[in-house]
N, C-alpha and C positions, 0 to 999 in steps of 0.2 A: 433941279426939282425936287424939293424935299418928298421925303418918304419915308410915312408914320409908322414907326419901332412898331412891329406885334408887339398883341398886351401877353407876357409868359401866361401861360395854361397852370391852370392850379396842377399839385404834383395831388395824387391820390397814393399809398403805400397802402395797402391788405392788414388786415391785422391778421385773420384766416382764414384758407380755401372760401369755408360759409356764411361768413360773419363779419362784418370788420370793418372799417378802411378812415385814412386817419389825413384827412387833408389840408394843406397847409396852402400859399400862395393866396388867401381869396380877405379881400378887405372888405367886412362886413360894416363898416364905419358908414358903408355908399350900397348904394343898388349896386347887385351883383347885372354887368349886361347880358343878352341872350345866347351869347354863347357858355359866356363861363357859370352862368343858372343852369341852361339843362346838363355839364356836364358832372356838374355836383348831385343833379338830380337824378342826373343816368346812376348815378355813386351811388344815391341814398335806393336805389331800387334792388340795383341786384348787391348788395351787404348789409340792406334792411337795418343799416346804424350807422352814423359814418360822423366823423369825429370833426371841427372846422375848427384849428387851432392860428394861433397869434393874433388874437385880435384881445383890446381892452376896450370893452361897452358901456358905456352909461347904460341904464335903467330902458331911453328912449330909442337911440340904437337899437337895440335887445331887439325891442319889437319892432323895430323897424325893419329888420334885419328877417327877424317870423312870417314877419305880413305876406313879405316873398313870395311864403311856402301856399300863401291862402288866406280863408278865413280864418278869426282867429275865435274863441270859444270861452267862457267863464270857468275859471273852473270852480265846481260842486262842491269840496271847501271855500268856504271867505271871511271863515277868521284871519287870515296869515295872509293878506298879500301887500306890494312893493306903494308905497304913500305915494298917491299919482297916478297909478297905473296898476286898474284891475283888474286888465289881465295877465297881470305879471303875480305866481303867486310865490311865497319863498316858504324852499321844500327847509329844513335846519333841526339840528338836533335841542335847540333850545326854547322850543316852542313849550306855552302850557296851557294847560285842556282849561277851561270858563272858572274851574274850582280850585286854579291857580296851584294844583298839581302838573309836576309833568307829562307833557302827549304820552300815549300811549303809543309812541312812535315802530320803536322797533321791535313790536310786538306780532309786526304787521306785515314785517321783510320779507314777506314771500315772492314767489314769480308772477305774474299777472298785466296783463292789458286793459288799460283806463278806464276808468270812467264805462265802461259794461250797462250797468244800468241803465243809460240815456239812449234817447229813440236813434242818434246820431254820432257814438261816439269818435275826441280825438283818433283823425288819420294818422296825425307826427304830433308825438309829446319834445319838446325843446329845454334840454337843463344849461345852463350856461352857469360855471363857476365862480363863487362870486369870493369864497374864505375857503380857507379846507387845513382836517389837519393834515398833521408832518407826515402821517404813513396812516393809508386803507382808508376806506370810506367812499372803496372805491361803486360803479354801477355793474352790474351785469347784463347782457341781452342774450337774449338764447332766439334762434333762427329757427323758428315755430312750424315756417313753410317745409324748411331741408329734414330739419325734427319727425315734421309729419309723415316725410315721403319714404322716411327710413324707417316706419314702425311695418311691422307684421304684415300683411295682405287681412288678415282676418282682424283683425282691430280697426286698421283704419275701412272695414267695409263695416264693423260696428258702430264702428262712432262718429263718419261724416254727413249723417241726420238726424244725431241728437243735436236738442233743444233745451237750451238754462234758462229758466227761470233768476231770475238780477234785479236784486234791490239792493241801497243807500250801504247796509250791512246784512250778512249771513243770518238770522236765527241761532244758528251753529257756533260765530264770529263772537258774540255781542262782548263773550265775558274779558276776552281781550282787543278788546278796540278802543278807542277812545270815548267817552264816555256822552260825547259833546255832540259823536255822530248816533252813538247809539238812539237818546233822545231823541234827533229827529228820526230817524230810523220810525222807532215806535210812536213816534205820531202823526206820519206820514198815512193816505189814506193813498198815495197812489199806487195803482196794480203793477204787478213785476214786470220790468220788461223782457222780452221771450226775445231770447238769441242763436243764433247759431257755435255751438262746440265749436267744427269745424267754416270756419268761415272761406269765404272766394273773396282775392284781393282785387278791386274794381278795375285799375289798370297791365295787372299781369297774369290774369285767369287762375292763379295757382292758387292754390290753398292750403289751409294752417289751420294749428290747434289753438284755439280762442278762448279764452277763459281771465275773469279775476274770483280764481276762489273764493277771498271775502266777500267778493259780491253776487254769489252764486249764491238762492236759496238754495233750486234743486235743481236737477237737471232731470226733465221731467220722466217721468214713469218710476223715482228715487227720492226715498224719505232728504231731508239736509242733512242728519250727521252721514247714511251713506253717500250721498253727493259729494262732499268732502272728503268721507273713504276713498274713494273713486277718484278724485281728482289728481289726489299725492300719486297714487296709482299709476296715473296718466303718465303726472309728469318725472316719475321716476323712470318712466319705460321713454320717455321722449327725449331729456335734456341730458347730452349726451356732452362730455365735453367738444368735440369738435365742432359743436355745432353753437358753444354761448362762447364771450369773453368777458374781461372782467374791466373795461377804464379806468385804470388807475387817472385820476385828472389830474391837471394843470388848473392855477387862476387863469380863466376867460377861454379854456375850453369850451367849445357847443356841441353837446350832443345832443346830433338827428335823432330818433327811434319810427320807423316804423310801425305802426301799434298793429297794423294790417298782417305782419309776415312777425313778429317776434313777442315776447317776453321777455320783463323787466325783474329787477329787483336793486333793493338799494341796498349797501356794506356797513355793513355798524360792529367792523371788526376799527376800531382805534380807540384813540385816548378822549373819554367821552367831555374829559374836562378843553377839548378844544371844539372849535368851531368847524363842520363843517356848512354849510350857506349853499348851495345854489339859487337859482330863481328859473320858472317852468314854465312855461309857455305851452298850451292848446291850441292844433290848426284843425279844425272842423269838418269828418270825414264823413260819409256817408254811409247809411243803414245800412249793416250788416245784411251780406243772403250768403 
């Protein structure tokens, strides 16, 4: 009697107790079976960010792998896209604004969660490494679920019911923003999107600090600059070494970030004559609550 050999399980190595895991033994060039997907997905919810390592993917393969995690959504910045793949955006230190000058990317490399100005922001941000500098340029991810729980009780009580108004770019941040984004925001008639400052994860029920400082026009009850100062102070109180890690990229890495429990930021500590080139895909999420 022929007995099929059991497929090896994915190997999961935690990066830190509170955040991050590296997963190997998963072939993303074809659909994951149900058991493998559950292992990967559970690791994502537990560790808030995972890296699936060891795959060389075409844009089409990358998109197919991402689609297993949910409905994909367009990036709201439509300037930098992969040819023939409008749901894959390009992150590069070589981008230029429409005026031909370098895009102001590094100026806004601050802790954030993506697209808070949208009614239903992405639940997952996926990044795939195409070309990398010799050193540096890592992506930092912070577990804002555990960071929230570690705050003193009086601070948690103060912020838990706060609301934010979100736009494409805050009026307090326009001077350092990409001029193309500023132009779109100034022409927009869309009212700000109100979001919770502390959101509840729809799958785990846990609470996390959740905002994008560059997109927060104001915390309701505060002025714009007062808001920026308040949020910066909250970040300083929240983001501790034990809650975050810097993913040092390898070509072919696929980083998946659960935006409902995290903040992240890009590193610009590399030789700018070299190319940091990532592909990004967003998976649509629920209305935050």
